C-alpha positions in Angstrom: 104.7 97.1 199.9 104.5 99.5 196.9 108.2 100.2 197.2 109.2 96.5 197.0 106.9 96.0 194.0 108.5 98.9 192.1 112.0 97.7 193.1 111.2 94.2 191.8 109.7 95.5 188.6 112.6 97.8 187.8 115.2 95.1 188.8 113.5 92.7 186.3 113.5 95.3 183.6 117.2 95.9 184.1 118.3 92.3 184.4 116.2 91.2 181.4 117.9 94.0 179.3 114.7 95.9 178.6 116.3 98.9 180.4 119.6 99.3 178.7 122.9 100.4 180.3 123.2 104.2 180.5 119.4 104.7 180.2 118.4 107.6 182.2 115.7 106.7 184.8 113.3 109.6 185.3 111.3 109.5 188.5 108.1 111.2 187.1 108.0 109.0 184.0 108.6 105.7 185.9 106.0 106.7 188.5 103.4 107.3 185.8 104.3 104.1 183.9 104.0 102.0 187.1 100.9 103.8 188.4 102.5 104.9 191.6 103.6 108.1 193.3 107.2 109.3 192.9 108.2 108.3 196.4 108.3 104.5 196.0 110.2 105.1 192.7 112.8 107.1 194.5 113.1 104.5 197.2 113.4 101.7 194.6 116.2 103.6 192.8 118.1 103.9 196.1 117.8 100.2 196.7 118.9 99.4 193.2 121.9 101.6 193.6 122.9 99.6 196.7 122.6 96.4 194.6 124.9 97.9 191.9 122.2 98.0 189.1 121.7 101.8 189.1 124.0 104.8 189.6 122.5 107.9 191.2 124.3 111.0 189.8 123.9 114.3 191.7 121.9 116.8 189.5 121.5 114.2 186.8 119.2 111.6 188.4 119.6 107.8 188.0 121.0 105.8 185.1 121.2 102.1 184.5 124.7 100.8 185.3 126.8 98.9 182.7 127.3 95.4 184.0 129.8 93.0 182.6 129.0 89.2 182.2 131.0 88.1 185.1 129.4 90.6 187.4 126.0 89.7 186.1 126.6 86.0 186.8 127.8 86.8 190.3 124.6 88.9 190.9 122.4 86.1 189.7 124.1 83.6 192.2 123.3 86.0 195.0 
């Protein structure tokens, strides 16, 4: 589905370090860049928050979470 494709793309960008910690993730900009509507981007950000990659802050949107090396290694094993 579109939501899963967006989730996979954003996850890859975060894990590869192309989206740096504390980077603000703006739904309209991501939707445009990925060629999708805002809805799958919002769903993807919620999924990535549940995985610990993104923090959703009320009234501020989403930001890439700072992940230390041990936590990153644990996530990769999962």
